[in-house]
C-alpha positions in Angstrom: -37.3 -5.6 -91.1 -39.0 -9.0 -91.8 -41.9 -10.3 -89.7 -40.6 -13.8 -90.3 -37.3 -12.9 -88.6 -38.7 -13.1 -85.1 -35.3 -13.2 -83.5 -34.2 -10.2 -85.5 -37.2 -8.2 -84.4 -36.6 -9.2 -80.8 -32.9 -8.3 -81.0 -33.7 -4.9 -82.6 -36.2 -4.2 -79.8 -33.6 -4.9 -77.2 -31.0 -2.7 -78.9 -33.5 0.1 -79.2 -34.4 -0.1 -75.5 -30.7 -0.3 -74.5 -30.4 3.2 -76.0 -33.7 4.6 -74.6 -32.7 6.0 -71.2 -36.2 6.7 -69.8 -37.8 3.4 -71.0 -37.8 1.8 -67.6 -39.3 4.8 -66.0 -42.1 5.0 -68.5 -43.1 1.3 -68.2 -42.9 1.5 -64.4 -45.2 4.6 -64.5 -47.7 2.8 -66.8 -47.7 -0.5 -64.9 -47.5 1.1 -61.5 -50.5 3.4 -62.1 -52.5 0.5 -63.7 -51.9 -1.8 -60.7 -52.4 0.9 -58.1 -55.8 1.8 -59.6 -56.8 -1.8 -59.7 -55.8 -2.3 -56.1 -57.6 0.9 -54.9 -60.7 0.0 -56.9 -60.7 -3.5 -55.4 -60.2 -2.2 -51.9 -62.9 0.4 -52.1 -65.3 -2.1 -53.7 -64.6 -4.5 -50.8 -65.3 -1.8 -48.2 -68.5 -0.8 -50.0 -69.6 -4.5 -50.1 -69.0 -4.6 -46.4 -71.1 -1.5 -45.9 -73.9 -2.7 -48.1 -74.0 -6.0 -46.1 -74.6 -4.0 -43.0 -77.6 -2.0 -44.4 -80.3 -4.6 -44.1 -84.0 -3.9 -43.9 -86.1 -1.0 -45.2 -84.3 1.5 -42.9 -81.0 1.1 -44.8 -82.4 1.2 -48.3 -81.3 4.8 -48.9 -77.7 4.2 -47.8 -77.6 0.9 -49.6 -78.6 2.7 -52.8 -75.9 5.3 -52.4 -73.2 2.7 -51.7 -74.3 0.6 -54.7 -74.2 3.7 -56.9 -70.7 4.4 -55.7 -69.6 0.9 -56.6 -70.9 1.3 -60.1 -69.2 4.7 -60.5 -65.9 3.3 -59.4 -66.2 0.2 -61.5 -67.1 2.3 -64.6 -64.2 4.8 -64.0 -61.7 2.0 -63.7 -63.0 0.2 -66.8 -62.7 3.5 -68.8 -59.3 4.6 -67.5 -57.3 1.4 -68.0 -58.0 0.8 -71.7 -57.2 4.4 -72.7 -54.1 4.4 -70.4 -53.1 1.2 -72.3 -53.6 3.0 -75.7 -51.2 5.7 -74.4 -48.6 3.0 -73.6 -49.1 1.7 -77.2 -48.2 5.2 -78.5 -45.1 5.2 -76.2 -43.8 1.8 -77.5 -44.5 2.8 -81.2 -42.4 5.9 -80.7 -39.7 3.9 -79.0 -39.6 1.5 -81.9 -38.9 4.5 -84.2 -36.3 5.9 -81.9 -38.3 9.0 -81.4 -38.3 11.1 -78.2 -40.8 9.9 -75.7 -42.0 11.7 -72.7 -44.3 10.9 -69.8 -47.1 13.0 -71.4 -47.2 10.5 -74.3 -49.0 8.1 -71.9 -51.9 10.4 -72.1 -52.3 10.0 -75.9 -55.1 7.5 -75.4 -57.2 10.0 -73.6 -56.6 12.6 -76.3 -58.0 10.1 -78.8 -60.9 9.1 -76.6 -63.6 9.1 -79.3 -61.8 7.0 -82.0 -60.3 4.8 -79.2 -63.8 4.1 -77.7 -65.2 3.3 -81.2 -62.4 1.0 -81.9 -62.8 -0.9 -78.7 -66.6 -1.2 -79.2 -66.2 -2.4 -82.8 -63.6 -5.0 -81.8 -65.8 -6.2 -78.9 -68.8 -6.4 -81.2 -66.9 -8.4 -83.9 -65.1 -10.8 -81.6 -67.9 -11.2 -79.1 -70.6 -11.6 -81.7 -68.6 -14.2 -83.7 -67.7 -16.1 -80.6 -71.4 -16.1 -79.4 -72.6 -17.2 -82.8 -70.1 -20.0 -83.1 -70.8 -21.2 -79.6 -74.6 -21.2 -80.2 -74.2 -23.0 -83.5 -71.9 -25.7 -82.1 -74.1 -26.4 -79.1 -77.1 -26.8 -81.5 -75.1 -29.3 -83.6 -73.7 -31.2 -80.5 -77.2 -31.4 -79.0 -78.0 -34.0 -81.6 -75.1 -36.2 -80.6 -74.6 -38.6 -77.6 -72.7 -35.8 -75.8 -76.1 -34.3 -74.9 -77.7 -37.5 -73.5 -76.7 -36.9 -69.9 -78.1 -33.3 -70.0 -81.4 -34.6 -71.6 -81.8 -37.2 -68.8 -81.5 -34.5 -66.1 -83.6 -31.9 -68.0 -86.5 -34.1 -68.8 -87.8 -34.4 -65.2 -86.9 -30.7 -64.6 -89.0 -29.6 -67.5 -91.9 -31.9 -66.5 -91.9 -30.6 -62.9 -91.7 -27.0 -64.1 -94.6 -27.5 -66.5 -96.7 -28.9 -63.6 -95.7 -26.2 -61.1 -94.5 -22.9 -62.7 -93.2 -21.7 -59.3 -91.0 -24.7 -58.8 -87.2 -24.2 -58.9 -84.6 -27.0 -59.2 -82.5 -27.5 -56.1 -78.7 -27.0 -55.9 -77.9 -30.7 -56.4 -79.9 -30.8 -59.7 -78.2 -27.6 -61.0 -74.7 -29.1 -60.1 -75.6 -32.3 -61.9 -76.9 -30.4 -65.0 -73.7 -28.3 -65.0 -71.5 -31.4 -65.0 -73.7 -33.0 -67.7 -73.3 -29.9 -69.9 -69.5 -29.7 -69.4 -68.7 -31.8 -72.6 -70.9 -29.5 -74.7 -69.4 -26.4 -73.1 -65.8 -27.5 -73.7 -66.4 -28.6 -77.3 -68.3 -25.5 -78.2 -65.6 -23.3 -76.5 -62.8 -25.0 -78.4 -64.5 -24.7 -81.8 -65.5 -21.1 -81.2 -62.0 -20.2 -80.1 -60.5 -21.8 -83.1 -62.8 -19.7 -85.4 -62.3 -16.5 -83.4 -58.5 -16.7 -82.9 -57.6 -15.9 -86.5 -59.8 -12.8 -86.4 -58.0 -11.8 -83.1 -54.7 -11.7 -85.0 -56.2 -10.0 -88.0 -57.3 -7.2 -85.7 -54.2 -7.3 -83.5 -52.5 -4.2 -85.0 -55.6 -1.9 -85.1 -54.6 -0.1 -81.9 -51.1 0.5 -83.2 -52.6 1.9 -86.4 -55.0 4.2 -84.5 -52.2 5.6 -82.3 -49.8 5.9 -85.3 -51.9 8.6 -87.1 -54.0 11.3 -85.4 -56.2 11.4 -88.6 -57.0 7.7 -88.4 -60.5 6.6 -87.3 -61.7 3.4 -85.8 -63.0 1.9 -89.1 -59.8 2.9 -90.9 -57.7 1.3 -88.2 -59.6 -1.9 -88.4 -59.4 -1.9 -92.2 -55.7 -1.3 -92.2 -55.1 -4.1 -89.6 -57.2 -6.5 -91.7 -55.3 -5.6 -94.8 -51.7 -5.7 -93.6 -52.3 -8.9 -91.6 -53.7 -10.8 -94.6 -51.5 -13.8 -94.9 -49.5 -12.7 -91.8 -51.8 -13.8 -89.0 -49.8 -17.1 -88.5 -46.6 -15.1 -88.4 -48.0 -12.9 -85.6 -49.0 -16.1 -83.7 -45.4 -17.4 -84.1 -44.2 -14.0 -82.8 -46.3 -14.5 -79.7 -44.9 -18.1 -79.3 -41.4 -16.6 -79.5 -42.3 -14.9 -76.2 -43.6 -18.1 -74.6 -41.7 -17.3 -71.4 -43.6 -14.0 -71.1 -47.0 -15.7 -71.4 -45.8 -18.4 -68.9 -45.0 -15.6 -66.4 -48.5 -14.2 -67.0 -50.0 -17.6 -66.3 -48.1 -17.9 -63.1 -49.2 -14.5 -62.0 -52.8 -15.4 -62.8 -52.4 -18.6 -60.7 -51.1 -16.5 -57.8 -54.0 -14.1 -58.1 -56.4 -17.0 -57.5 -54.1 -18.8 -55.0 -56.7 -18.5 -52.2 -59.1 -20.6 -54.3 -56.6 -22.9 -55.9 -54.8 -24.1 -52.8 -57.9 -25.4 -51.0 -58.7 -27.3 -54.2 -55.3 -29.0 -53.9 -56.1 -29.9 -50.3 -53.9 -27.1 -48.8 -55.6 -25.2 -46.0 -54.2 -21.8 -45.1 -54.1 -20.7 -41.4 -55.8 -17.4 -42.2 -59.3 -16.2 -43.0 -60.5 -16.3 -46.6 -60.7 -12.5 -46.7 -57.0 -12.1 -45.6 -56.0 -14.9 -48.0 -57.7 -13.2 -50.9 -55.8 -9.9 -50.3 -52.5 -11.5 -49.6 -52.5 -13.4 -52.9 -54.0 -10.4 -54.8 -51.5 -7.9 -53.6 -48.6 -10.4 -54.1 -49.8 -11.0 -57.7 -50.1 -7.3 -58.5 -46.6 -6.6 -57.1 -45.1 -9.4 -59.2 -47.0 -8.1 -62.2 -45.4 -4.6 -61.9 -41.9 -6.3 -61.6 -42.5 -8.5 -64.7 -43.9 -5.6 -66.8 -41.1 -3.3 -65.8 -38.5 -5.9 -66.8 -40.0 -7.3 -69.9 -43.1 -5.6 -71.3 -41.3 -2.9 -73.2 -39.3 -5.6 -75.0 -42.5 -7.4 -75.9 -44.4 -4.3 -77.0 -41.6 -2.7 -79.0 -41.1 -5.9 -80.9 -44.7 -5.8 -81.9 -44.4 -2.2 -82.9 -41.5 -3.2 -85.1 -43.6 -5.9 -86.6 -46.3 -3.4 -87.3 -43.8 -1.1 -89.1 -42.5 -4.1 -91.1 -46.1 -4.7 -92.5 -47.0 -1.1 -93.2 -46.4 0.0 -96.9 -43.2 2.0 -97.2 -41.8 4.3 -99.8 -38.2 5.6 -99.7 -37.9 4.4 -96.1 -40.9 6.3 -95.0 -44.3 4.8 -93.9 -47.1 5.5 -96.3 -50.2 6.9 -94.4 -53.4 5.5 -95.9 -56.2 8.0 -96.1 
């Protein structure tokens, strides 16, 4: 299998899935559980927010503290569950790509590899987030010496002078809005440059999770190292593989737009005959429902294709993958 043959990889994935009888049930279980947890977490958080808003004054400080703690616990539990549930799905698609038997219990593989999985996620976040922050800071410093920063300087000068005279003074909302608009060119330029620098690293690390779930002996550093090695000179091919699935990313964009439909429609001058709270939940539930449908129909095809791409890059000997120690 050749990574450059994107159509061939896609066709192989479809042929494999056509002969995997339980593939729809597995992706429905993964997507359904993910969306259901997100909906429940959002609903509970909303109810807790409502409860917190009604505990004003000193008399409600104890209850307010309890409700806030519950919010944090639910948010933490959701943010921990979903990534490792996703690692289990990665293990499922990798086994599908190799025509191996896959059971519902395979979805729990991410939790069985909790330690290495957590370390991998932290390392990836540190590398990508650190590089993006560094690039953004450096670009802003460079652009600050250009005419793009003139508007921001004109607004900041009186603000700094007033703050120096009166340390307790705070700028009003109009000043902050004007400063935000003045900084917009700097923000856009720095974001574009930083993304251009970070994007190649994203694709160099793209296969680390597949490597981690491929070998129970593999650690986080080894998974990152393997991904960096096998994607050397292949990052652009992986990008082209993503572009081959342009329609999948378009669907994801549409779902994202529906999710924030309650905010986007008023911006377009369309007023809804329902309260903002109802509008939020209508669009959110609709988007999550469509997400499950899209994932059930197409996500296996996308993920198995990437698993095949991973296998095509791993060193092989006599038709068998070589496990690097």
